[in-house]
C-alpha positions in Angstrom: -2.4 20.5 -7.5 -1.4 17.0 -6.7 -0.1 14.3 -9.0 -0.3 10.6 -8.2 2.0 8.3 -10.0 1.8 4.5 -10.1 4.7 2.7 -11.7 3.3 -0.5 -13.1 5.5 -3.4 -13.9 4.6 -7.0 -14.6 4.9 -8.8 -11.3 3.2 -11.9 -10.1 3.8 -14.5 -7.4 1.8 -16.5 -5.0 2.8 -16.3 -1.4 1.3 -17.2 1.9 0.9 -14.1 4.1 1.5 -14.2 7.8 0.6 -11.5 10.4 2.9 -10.4 13.2 2.1 -8.3 16.3 3.8 -9.4 19.5 7.3 -8.8 20.7 8.9 -11.9 22.4 12.5 -10.8 23.2 13.1 -10.8 27.0 15.6 -7.9 26.6 14.2 -4.4 26.7 15.4 -2.1 23.8 18.2 0.4 24.5 16.0 3.4 23.7 12.4 4.1 22.7 11.7 3.7 19.0 8.9 4.9 16.6 8.2 1.3 15.4 8.6 -2.3 16.3 7.7 -5.6 14.7 8.1 -9.3 15.3 10.1 -11.0 12.6 9.6 -14.5 13.8 7.9 -15.6 17.0 10.3 -16.2 19.9 13.2 -15.9 17.5 13.6 -12.4 16.1 12.3 -8.9 16.9 13.1 -5.5 15.3 12.7 -1.9 16.5 13.5 1.1 14.3 13.1 4.9 13.9 13.6 7.0 10.8 15.2 10.5 10.9 14.0 12.2 7.8 16.2 15.3 8.5 19.4 13.3 8.7 18.0 10.8 6.1 19.1 7.9 8.3 17.4 4.9 10.0 18.4 3.4 13.4 17.6 -0.3 14.0 17.7 -2.6 17.0 17.7 -6.3 16.2 17.1 -9.0 18.8 17.6 -12.6 17.9 17.5 -15.7 20.2 21.1 -16.8 19.6 24.6 -16.1 21.2 26.2 -16.3 17.7 26.2 -13.8 14.8 23.0 -12.1 13.7 22.1 -10.4 10.5 19.6 -8.0 8.9 19.4 -7.2 5.2 17.6 -4.9 2.8 16.7 -6.9 -0.3 15.3 -5.9 -3.7 12.9 -8.8 -3.9 13.0 -10.6 -0.5 15.8 -13.0 -1.3 19.6 -13.0 -1.1 20.4 -11.6 -4.5 21.3 -7.9 -4.4 20.7 -7.6 -0.7 22.7 -5.2 1.5 23.4 -7.0 4.8 24.7 -6.1 8.2 26.3 -9.1 10.0 26.9 -8.5 13.7 27.9 -10.1 16.9 29.1 -9.4 20.4 32.6 -10.8 20.9 34.0 -12.4 24.1 35.2 -9.0 25.3 31.7 -7.5 25.0 32.6 -5.5 21.9 30.1 -5.2 19.0 31.5 -6.2 15.7 29.7 -5.3 12.4 30.4 -6.3 8.9 28.9 -4.5 5.8 28.3 -7.3 3.3 26.6 -7.7 -0.2 24.9 -10.8 -1.6 25.5 -11.2 -5.3 23.4 -14.4 -5.3 22.4 -17.4 -3.2 25.8 -17.8 -1.7 27.9 -16.4 1.2 27.6 -12.6 1.0 30.9 -10.8 0.3 32.5 -8.0 2.3 31.5 -4.7 0.9 34.9 -3.2 0.1 33.6 0.1 -1.4 32.4 1.9 1.8 31.3 0.9 5.3 27.7 2.1 5.5 26.3 0.1 8.4 27.4 1.4 11.8 27.2 -0.4 15.1 26.1 1.7 18.1 25.8 -0.7 21.0 24.9 -4.3 21.9 24.7 -7.0 24.5 24.0 -10.6 25.1 21.4 -11.7 27.7 19.2 -14.7 28.5 20.3 -16.5 25.4 19.5 -13.5 23.1 21.7 -11.0 21.3 20.6 -7.4 21.0 22.4 -4.9 18.7 21.6 -1.3 17.8 23.0 0.0 14.5 22.2 2.5 11.8 22.7 3.5 8.1 21.6 6.2 5.7 18.4 5.6 3.7 20.4 6.0 0.5 24.2 5.5 0.8 25.3 6.1 -2.8 27.1 2.8 -2.6 26.3 0.5 -5.6 26.7 -2.5 -3.3 23.9 -1.2 -1.0 20.2 -1.1 -1.5 18.2 2.1 -1.0 15.6 2.0 1.8 12.8 3.4 -0.3 9.4 4.8 0.8 6.8 2.1 0.5 7.1 -1.6 1.3 10.6 -2.8 2.1 11.9 -6.4 1.8 13.8 -7.4 5.0 15.8 -10.6 5.4 17.3 -11.9 8.6 19.5 -14.8 9.6 21.7 -16.0 12.5 24.4 -18.4 13.4 24.9 -20.4 16.6 28.5 -19.2 17.2 30.5 -16.0 16.6 32.6 -15.9 13.4 36.1 -17.3 13.6 38.4 -14.3 14.4 41.4 -16.2 13.1 40.0 -16.2 9.6 40.3 -13.2 7.3 37.4 -10.8 7.7 36.0 -13.0 10.5 34.4 -15.6 8.3 30.8 -16.5 9.1 29.3 -20.0 9.4 26.4 -21.1 7.2 22.9 -20.2 8.6 21.2 -23.3 7.3 17.5 -22.9 8.0 18.0 -20.2 10.5 16.7 -17.4 8.3 13.5 -15.6 7.4 12.0 -12.5 5.6 9.4 -9.9 6.3 7.8 -7.1 4.2 7.5 -3.9 6.2 7.0 -0.2 5.1 9.9 1.0 7.2 9.3 4.7 6.5 5.5 4.7 6.9 4.6 1.7 9.1 1.2 2.1 10.8 2.0 0.0 13.9 -1.0 -2.2 14.7 -2.1 -1.8 18.4 -2.8 -4.6 20.7 -6.4 -5.7 20.5 -6.5 -5.7 24.3 -6.5 -1.9 24.1 -10.1 -2.0 22.9 -11.3 -4.9 25.2 -13.9 -2.8 27.0 -15.4 -1.2 23.9 -18.7 -2.1 22.2 -18.2 -3.8 18.9 -20.2 -5.0 15.9 -19.3 -7.1 12.8 -20.2 -7.4 9.2 -19.2 -10.8 7.8 -20.0 -13.4 5.2 -21.8 -16.5 6.5 -19.9 -19.7 5.6 -19.8 -18.6 1.9 -18.9 -21.3 -0.6 -16.1 -19.7 -2.7 -16.5 -20.7 -6.4 -13.8 -22.7 -8.1 -13.0 -19.9 -10.5 -9.8 -17.9 -10.7 -11.4 -14.6 -9.6 -14.6 -14.0 -7.6 -16.1 -10.7 -6.4 -18.8 -11.3 -3.8 -21.0 -8.5 -2.6 -23.1 -8.4 0.6 -25.1 -5.4 1.7 -25.4 -4.7 5.5 -27.6 -2.2 7.3 -26.3 0.0 10.1 -26.9 -1.8 13.4 -30.4 -0.9 14.6 -29.4 -0.6 18.2 -27.2 2.4 17.4 -30.0 4.9 17.9 -27.5 7.8 18.3 -24.4 8.6 16.2 -21.3 6.8 17.4 -17.7 6.9 16.4 -15.6 3.9 15.5 -12.0 4.4 16.6 -10.5 1.2 15.2 -11.4 -1.7 13.1 -10.2 -5.3 12.6 -10.3 -7.2 9.4 -11.5 -10.7 10.3 -9.8 -12.9 7.6 -10.4 -16.6 8.1 -6.9 -18.0 8.8 -7.7 -21.0 6.6 -8.4 -18.8 3.7 -5.5 -16.3 3.9 -4.2 -17.6 0.6 -7.7 -17.0 -1.0 -8.8 -13.6 0.1 -7.1 -10.9 -2.0 -8.9 -7.8 -0.7 -11.9 -6.6 1.2 -13.5 -3.2 0.5 -16.3 -1.6 2.5 -18.4 0.9 0.6 -20.9 3.4 1.9 -24.2 3.2 0.0 -25.5 6.7 -1.0 -28.3 7.9 1.4 -30.7 7.6 -1.5 -30.2 3.8 -1.8 -33.3 1.8 -0.9 -33.3 -2.0 -0.3 -35.7 -4.7 0.8 -34.4 -5.2 4.4 -35.6 -8.8 4.4 -33.8 -9.6 1.2 -30.5 -7.6 1.1 -28.2 -8.3 -1.9 -25.8 -11.2 -1.2 -24.0 -12.9 -4.1 -21.8 -12.3 -7.1 -21.3 -8.6 -7.6 -22.1 -8.8 -11.3 -25.5 -10.3 -10.5 -26.5 -7.3 -8.5 -24.8 -4.6 -10.6 -27.9 -2.5 -11.1 -29.1 -2.7 -7.5 -25.7 -1.8 -6.2 -25.1 1.2 -8.4 -25.5 3.6 -5.5 -23.1 1.5 -3.4 -20.2 1.0 -5.8 -18.1 4.2 -5.6 -18.0 5.5 -2.0 -15.1 3.5 -0.5 -15.2 3.7 3.3 -12.2 1.5 4.2 -10.3 -1.5 2.9 -7.7 -4.2 3.4 -5.6 -6.1 0.9 -3.4 -9.1 1.0 -0.4 -8.7 3.3 -1.8 -5.8 5.3 -2.1 -5.7 9.1 -5.5 -6.8 10.4 -6.0 -4.2 13.1 -6.1 -0.5 12.3 -6.5 2.4 14.8 -7.7 5.8 13.7 -6.0 9.1 14.6 -6.8 10.1 18.2 -8.6 13.3 17.1 -11.0 11.7 14.7 -13.5 8.8 14.5 -15.5 7.1 11.8 -19.3 8.0 12.1 -22.0 5.4 12.1 -25.6 5.0 13.3 -28.1 7.5 14.7 -28.6 10.6 12.5 -25.6 9.7 10.2 -27.2 9.7 6.8 -25.6 6.5 5.5 -27.8 3.5 6.4 -26.5 0.7 4.1 -23.0 -0.6 3.5 -21.6 -2.9 0.9 -19.0 -5.5 1.8 -17.0 -6.6 -1.3 -14.8 -9.6 -1.1 -12.3 -10.3 -3.8 -11.2 -14.0 -3.9 -8.1 -15.0 -5.9 -8.2 -18.7 -6.6 -5.6 -19.4 -9.4 -5.6 -23.2 -8.5 -9.4 -23.4 -9.0 -9.9 -25.1 -5.6 -13.4 -26.2 -4.7 -15.2 -26.7 -1.4 -13.6 -23.7 0.3 -15.9 -21.8 2.6 -15.3 -18.4 4.1 -16.7 -16.1 6.8 -14.4 -13.1 6.5 -15.5 -9.6 7.3 -14.8 -6.6 9.5 -15.2 -5.7 13.2 -15.7 -2.1 14.4 -14.7 -0.8 17.9 -17.0 2.0 19.1 -15.9 4.8 21.4 -18.0 5.8 24.3 -17.7 9.5 23.3 -17.7 11.3 20.0 -14.3 12.7 18.9 -13.7 16.2 17.7 -13.5 15.3 14.0 -15.1 12.7 11.7 -13.0 10.7 9.2 -13.6 10.5 5.5 -12.0 8.5 2.7 -11.0 10.0 -0.7 -10.0 7.7 -3.6 -7.8 9.1 -6.4 -6.7 7.4 -9.6 -8.0 6.1 -12.8 -11.3 4.4 -13.5 -10.7 0.6 -13.0 -11.9 -0.2 -16.5 -10.5 -1.0 -19.9 -11.5 2.5 -21.0 -8.9 3.9 -18.7 -6.3 1.2 -18.3 -5.3 -0.7 -21.4 -1.6 -1.6 -21.2 0.1 -3.5 -24.1 1.6 -6.8 -23.2 5.3 -7.2 -22.4 6.2 -3.5 -22.2 9.0 -2.2 -20.1 7.8 1.4 -19.9 4.4 2.8 -20.2 2.9 6.0 -18.8 -0.8 6.7 -18.0 -1.8 10.2 -16.9 -4.9 11.0 -14.8 -6.1 14.4 -13.8 -8.5 15.6 -11.1 -10.5 18.6 -12.1 -10.0 22.0 -10.3 -13.7 22.0 -9.6 -13.4 19.0 -7.4 -11.3 20.8 -4.8 -13.8 23.6 -4.6 -15.8 21.2 -2.4 -13.1 21.1 0.2 -13.7 22.9 3.5 -12.4 26.5 3.6 -9.8 25.5 6.1 -8.8 22.5 4.1 -8.6 18.8 5.0 -5.9 17.0 6.9 -4.7 13.8 5.2 -3.3 11.2 7.7 -2.9 7.9 5.9 -2.6 6.4 2.4 -3.7 3.0 1.1 -2.2 2.5 -2.4 -3.9 -0.4 -4.3 -3.1 -2.1 -7.6 -3.2 -5.6 -8.9 -0.5 -7.8 -10.4 1.2 -5.2 -12.5 1.5 -2.6 -9.7 5.1 -2.0 -8.7 5.2 1.6 -7.4 2.6 4.2 -6.4 3.3 7.8 -5.5 1.4 11.1 -5.1 2.7 14.6 -5.4 1.2 17.8 -3.9 1.4 20.7 -6.4 0.5 24.3 -5.7 0.4 27.1 -8.3 1.8 24.9 -11.0 4.8 23.7 -8.9 5.3 20.4 -7.2 6.1 21.1 -3.6 6.2 17.7 -1.9 5.1 14.1 -2.0 1.7 13.5 -0.6 2.7 9.9 -0.4 5.4 7.9 -2.1 5.2 4.2 -2.3 8.3 3.9 -4.4 8.5 0.2 -3.4 5.1 -1.5 -3.9 4.4 -5.2 -3.5 1.1 -6.8 -4.7 1.3 -9.4 -2.0 1.9 -7.0 0.8 -0.5 -4.0 0.7 -0.4 -1.8 3.8 -2.3 1.2 5.1 0.5 3.7 5.4 0.5 6.4 8.1 2.0 9.6 6.8 5.1 10.7 8.8 3.3 14.1 9.2 -0.3 15.0 8.4 -0.6 17.0 5.2 -3.2 19.8 4.6 -5.0 20.1 1.3 -6.9 23.3 0.6 -9.8 24.2 -1.8 -8.9 25.6 -5.2 -10.2 26.6 -8.6 -11.5 -6.1 -11.5 -10.2 -9.5 -12.1 -6.8 -9.8 -10.4 -5.3 -9.6 -13.9 -7.5 -6.5 -14.6 -5.3 -3.7 -13.5 -6.2 -1.0 -11.0 -4.5 2.3 -10.2 -5.9 3.8 -7.0 -4.7 5.6 -3.9 -7.1 5.8 -1.0 -6.5 8.5 1.5 -7.9 8.9 5.1 -8.6 12.5 6.1 -10.6 14.8 8.3 -13.0 16.7 8.5 -15.2 14.4 6.5 -16.8 15.6 3.3 -20.1 13.8 2.6 -20.2 14.8 -1.1 -16.6 13.8 -2.1 -15.4 10.2 -2.2 -13.6 9.9 -5.6 -11.8 11.9 -8.2 -10.6 10.0 -11.2 -10.4 10.0 -15.0 -11.1 7.8 -18.0 -10.2 8.2 -21.7 -12.8 10.3 -23.4 -15.2 8.3 -25.7 -14.0 10.5 -28.6 -10.5 9.2 -28.1 -11.7 5.6 -28.5 -13.9 6.4 -31.5 -10.9 8.0 -33.3 -8.5 5.2 -32.3 -10.8 2.4 -33.3 -12.2 4.3 -36.4 -15.8 3.8 -35.4 -18.8 6.2 -35.6 -20.3 5.5 -32.2 -18.7 5.6 -28.8 -17.7 1.9 -28.1 -18.7 0.0 -25.0 -16.1 -1.5 -22.7 -16.8 -5.0 -24.1 -16.2 -3.7 -27.7 -12.9 -2.1 -26.7 -11.8 -5.3 -25.0 -12.6 -7.4 -28.0 -10.8 -4.9 -30.3 -7.7 -4.9 -28.0 -7.5 -8.7 -27.9 -7.4 -8.9 -31.7 -4.4 -6.6 -31.9 -0.9 -8.0 -32.8 1.3 -6.0 -30.6 4.6 -5.0 -32.4 7.3 -2.9 -30.9 6.3 0.0 -33.1 2.6 -0.3 -32.2 3.4 -0.3 -28.5 5.2 3.0 -29.0 2.2 4.4 -30.9 0.0 3.3 -28.1 2.0 5.3 -25.7 1.5 8.4 -27.9 -2.3 7.6 -27.9 -2.3 7.7 -24.1 -0.1 10.8 -24.1 -2.5 12.8 -26.3 -5.9 11.3 -25.6 -8.5 13.7 -24.1 -9.9 12.5 -20.8 -13.2 12.6 -19.0 -12.7 13.7 -15.4 -15.3 12.9 -12.8 -15.6 13.5 -9.1 -18.2 13.3 -6.3 -20.1 10.4 -4.9 -22.3 7.5 -6.1 -25.4 8.9 -7.8 -24.0 12.5 -7.8 -20.9 12.5 -9.9 -19.9 15.5 -11.9 -17.8 15.2 -15.1 -16.1 17.4 -17.7 -14.0 16.8 -20.7 -10.2 17.4 -20.3 -8.9 18.1 -23.7 -5.2 18.6 -22.7 -3.6 17.7 -19.4 -1.9 20.6 -17.7 1.8 20.9 -17.3 3.7 21.7 -14.1 7.2 22.3 -12.7 8.2 19.0 -11.2 10.2 18.3 -8.0 14.0 18.4 -8.7 15.6 15.0 -9.4 16.4 13.2 -6.2 20.1 12.8 -5.5 22.1 10.8 -3.1 24.7 12.8 -1.3 27.3 11.7 1.3 31.0 11.7 1.7 31.5 9.2 -1.1 29.8 11.2 -3.8 26.5 12.1 -5.5 24.2 10.0 -7.6 20.9 10.9 -9.3 18.2 8.4 -8.4 14.9 9.6 -9.8 15.4 9.0 -13.5 16.4 5.4 -13.0 12.8 4.5 -12.4 11.6 6.6 -15.3 13.6 4.2 -17.5 12.6 0.9 -15.9 8.9 0.8 -15.3 5.3 1.8 -16.2 3.6 4.8 -14.7 0.1 5.9 -13.9 -0.2 9.6 -13.0 -2.9 11.6 -11.3 -3.0 15.4 -10.9 -5.4 17.2 -8.5 -5.7 20.9 -9.1 -5.4 23.0 -6.0 -5.0 26.3 -7.8 
């Protein structure tokens, strides 16, 4: 079995997103690292590796300055609550490191509880300072911030001179504008390769053509593409690049590519190209089989695992693909044109395995996700029928990556693997999720699963997994509240439509007591589970969700003591849960 949880908490902000790839430091790192990222061009670079056995992370920070440098882990991307390591190389060549805590937008104080950042080595060269240092992922220190699985908020800063050693605690100078921030999934970063790696490969693109984006807050534009006619034999894509118009990075919220069911037929001279709602009936066989996606803040270039490729062309049965663009235009700007899309890189040889994509979660409709306003805690359960996993290959599937996706209220998304009624591990845990920075996460180790028994303000709870070998009859497994549950709740004789449910919800005056009753409704409501592919979904009523033995509460343990961490989140946020039966 497998549960997927999505903690949902009201969270909204508008940020400009920037992409980083190159490393500009002239100093080579001290050792090889699992990951690296540019924090600011020609100013700051970061390398790091995570040791899950020791539950610690080793960093190497390079900044173009001969003064102090700093890296912090922040709750929300600013100073407040940040755990900060401030470091420098003194005149004797010795590395000095201070563990500090920022209580607000002021000079961070010395952390006098415990020293949890540890300097390893450092040097100054060619006008840059390079320092290697480490800390535990969770230190148990209330003045530190846990490095959670998911998207982490990093802040960095630097001064032009070393701190004054004659002052108590080596007082630091103000950084002024010499600061920055970056969101990175430190524990699951899928390092984007250099595009030059694929320079000699054949490519093709599917894009919009100078599309005039409407001056409305939310637009879903759909364009159907046919597989390239020159691909007369099956080929494997080994990477793809999302081509997001730089001038519209503030406008494009996400891009999804769907495979149309092989039964889909179109007039090739007049393929659908317009607002998705205008083509809803024609696109019915293209609306469920997600092939890949990108969302705001993610890296543009994605390379697939070396052992597998994404099939296209030739005898591959899928002939049509739907490119869906979601534009978020809260300022209602007009006159904006966009030609965003996706580019595929084709290998010269077929790989041993073929990739598939499996989406888990709840139906993205009011029938499945109806959250009362201004609640601090709300739980939505979703269950994937045991029959769904019967379609898995006998030897199972290998899951390599996860792409959690929600809209404004999404704050945390996680998935658990459950066997024989017992949770055995996380499939993926995006404990820290940021609507503005949605990454494709590479799992630290591939996980085997075996066979067994849309406005921005409209919420979504989905987790899209990349896996192999590909299953052509399984793209989605999700749930929705059963029509009988809505009939009883609304006291009506016929199963209500989505529009009727939405009108009914909008007329409710939400009191504290009613919100609590609404939680009970979701706890006890029967579900309709469905799985399969467009045009061939199977469904079944789920009268009662199954129970299981959960993972033990996570604890923080080091020399300073023990602290339970899991239940803190049970108290603070909203959940969406998904169970997949593997037994």
